[in-house]
N, C-alpha and C positions, 0 to 999 in steps of 0.2 A: 504493499499500500504506499501511496505517496504521502509524505507529511510535510512537504515544502510550502504547499499552497495555504494562505491564511484568509482568503475571501476574494471579493471582487477587486479588480484593479480599475476597470473602466467599461463603459457600455458605449458603442458606437452605432449610430442610426444615420438615416438619410432624410433629407429634407428637400423641399422644392424652391425655397427662397432664403438666402443667407441673411438678409436684413430682418425678415420676420422671425427667423430663428434666433438670431442674436438677441432681439428685443425681448422675446418670450423668456429666454433663460436669464438674461441679466436684469431686466426690469420686472417681469411678471413673478418670476421665481426667486429673484434676487441672488442668483449665483454670480461668482466672478468669472469673467472670461479670462483664463489663464494662458491661452495660446491662440494665436491667429497665424496659421500656416496654410499649407496646401496639401491636397492629396498627392502622395508620392507617385501614383500611377496616372493621375490626371491633373497636372498642375495648374490647369485653368479653373479648377474647383477649389474653393476653400476647404480647410479642414479646421473646424473650430472646436475648442475645448472649454468646458465650463467646470467649475468646482469650488473648493474652499479657497482660502488665501494663497496656498502654495501649490494647489492641484494635487493633494495628497491621495495615494492610492485608496480607492474605495469611495471616492467623491466625484470622479471625473466622468462627465457625460460629454461625448463628443459626436460631432456631425459632419457628414459630407453634404453640403447643400448644392444639388445638381439643378440648375435653372430649368424650369418647366418640366420637371419630372413627374411623371404620372403617379398617382397615389397607389400605395401598396394595398393588396387584399389580405386582411387577416386570415389566419388559419393555423394549421399545425406545422410543426417544424421550425418554430421561431420563438424568440422571446416575445411574449404578448404584452407583458406590463413590467415597466421599470419603476421601482418603488423607492421613495426617499424617506429618510428618517427625520421626524420633527418632534420637538418637545411635547410631553404630556399636557393636556389642556389646550393645545394650540390649533385644534381641528377647526373650531369656530372662526377663528381669525382667518384661516386660510379659505374656508367656505365663502366668507364675506368677500375676501379680497379677490379670489378667482371669479366669483359672480359679478362683481362690479366691473372687472376688466374683461368681461365678455368670453370667458373661457367656457367651453361646453363639456357636456358629459359628467357633470358634478354629481356625485353620489356618496353619501355617507353610509358606512356599513361597519360591522364588526366582524373580523376574521381572526381565527386562532387566539381569540381573547384580546385582540388589539383594536383600537379605534382607527378606522381607515377612511380616507377620503379619495375616491377614484375621480379622474378627470381626463380630458383629452388635450393633446398638444395641438399645434397649429396644423399639422398634417394628418390629424387623426391619430397620433401616437397614443399608446395606452400608458398612462401614468397613475401613480397613487402616492399619497403621503400617508405615513402610519406613525402614530404617536408612540414614542419609545421612551421609557423611563430610564433616566440617568445615562443617556448617551454622552459620553465624555468628550466627543470630537468637538473642536471649537469651530463655530460657524463664521462665514463671511458676513460681516454686518454693514459693509459700506455699500451694499445694494439696495438700501432703503428699508430693510426689514430688521427688526430688533432682535437680539440675542434671544429673547423669550419665545420667538416664534420661527427663527430662521432655521433653514434645512441644514442638517449636519453632515449629510452624505448619503449614500445608498443604504437602504434597509435590505433590499432583496431584488431579485428578478423572478419573474413567473414564466416558465417555459410551457408552451402548448404542444402537446404530443399525442399522437394516435395511440401509443402504447409506452409507458414510462419504464418498462422493465430494464432495457439495455442501458438507458441514460441514467437511471437509478444506480446500476451497478458501476457505471463509469464514474459517477460522483462519489460513491463509496471508495472506489480506488483512488480517487483524488483527495481523500481525506474527510468527506462528508459523512455525517450519520443521519439516519432518519430520526427527526424529532417528534414528529406527530402526523397523523393523517386524518383530515376532516372533509366530508363532502367531495370526495374525489380528487383532493388536492393532497399531495405528499409534501411535507416541509422538511428540508434537509439542512443541517447546519454543520459548521466546523467549530468544535469546542476551543474557546480561546482565540477566536477569530479577530479580524481587524475592525469590527463594527458593521462590516458589509458582508456578512458571512452566511446569509440565508438564501436558499434556493427553493422555489416552490415549483413542483411539477404538476401540470394540470393535464389529466388524461381526457382526451376528446376523440374517441374512436370513430365518430360519425361526421367529423368536420373535415372539409377538404383542405389540401395543402395550401400554405400561404403563398402569395405571390409578391415578391419584393418590390418596394418602390418607396416613394416619400412617405414618411411615418413608420417605415419598417426598421427594426433592429438589424443592423449588418452583422455584428458579432458582439459576444460578450467575452471580456478578458478577466483572467484570474491572476492574482498577485503573488509573485515570489520575490524573496529578498534581493537576490543579485543573479548574476549571470551563472555562477557555478551551480547554484540551486536550480536554475532553469535547465541546465544541461543534464542534470540528474533527472528531472521530471521528463524531459524529451526522451532520454534513454529508456525509462520506465514505461512511457506510453508506447514507444516503438516496440520494445520487447513484448508488449501486450498485444501488438498487431496493428496499432493505429498508424496511419500514414501522416507523419508530422513534418511540416516544412523546416528548412534549415533556419538557423537563427537569422533574424532580420533586424537591422538598425534602424530604429524609428526615431532617432535623434534624442528623444526624451525617455526612452525605455527601449529594451530589446525584446523582440516578439517571436513566438512560434505559433503556428496555427494548425488545427485539424478539424475535421468535420465529424460530428457526433452521430450515433446511431440514429437518433431522433431527427437528425437534419440540421440542428443548430450548429453554427460555426463558433468553435471555441479558440481563444487566444490565451497564451500564458505569457504575462508581461512582467518585466522586472521593475522593482521600485526605484532603481537607479537608472540614469543619473538624475532625473527629475527635470522640472520645467524651468528651473533657474540656471540651467547650464548655459543659456545664451541671452538671459534677461535677468536683471536685478529684481527681486521679489517685489519690490514697490512698484514696478512697471510691468509686471506680467501681462500679456495679452494685448499690449498697445501696439507694437510695431509688427509688420508683416515679417514673418520668419520663414526663410525658405530652405529645404534641404539642399545640401551642397551640390547635388547634381542638377538643381534647378536655378542656381544662382545666376546663371548667364541669361536667364529668362525675366529678371527682375523688372526691367523697364517695360516689357510687354505685359507682364502680369499686373504690375501696378496700374496700368491703363485699363486692363480687361476686368480685374476684379472690382466690383462695385463697393463704395464705401458702406461699412456696416451701420453707422450712425446716420441719423438724419431722417 
């Protein structure tokens, strides 16, 4: 069994409009934009990162906003809901705030004994806020939301699967344990995790497969401390029969990828070197940062990429 993984590192999704996406996460949700860069494989498309003050692992929501991208179709074989942690007693504040700002799909409920507020993102993305007692992670409070209410980071992700058997076994191999099962949902956890260490598996045998597009999660990434531990995880996965990519330098972390039996794309990402490798912490996310191989395109990209503010 793998014991190097401590929880989520980041979740990467797709959007149709960069400016709308930036406004939603920095203004509506009050997160910090910690990096403004471009897609490694499509440098004419932004890659935007949002999180806490430093972009700590377990807080990072990232997006590829492809202009005029068609909306995805929800279904199985994907992360259906990305869930954030908020302080106990703050659901009312968020319900009022999201309603006043025109957010759709707002629905309060209780799951696994936790107060939860579901809502939709600008592209129909599935999101939820869950009240968590004593989440010690420090929030970003310069986005207009006070510490009493501000998002702490991820709580969990929920994966929609036709059958959870193989994915459940994979997660157990990755260090997760079954915590509880309710109403067709299996909750798995990593004991002593990083605060973003829960995974919910939703079994939906009669639902068609998802079609990716705007509002769809592209992949979910799990956190390991460093490159040495990542290599250990890669070897263990390959020894078990998974087809895992070579290690890829993503500037702010190193990444490996593999497709799960249920269809969800998994990444294992390092906590090092972090988002301050090319920007001072006080100015994260302000300047356009380009991967080395795309530096020669800076003039063209600065003309092509629309300003995010305004």
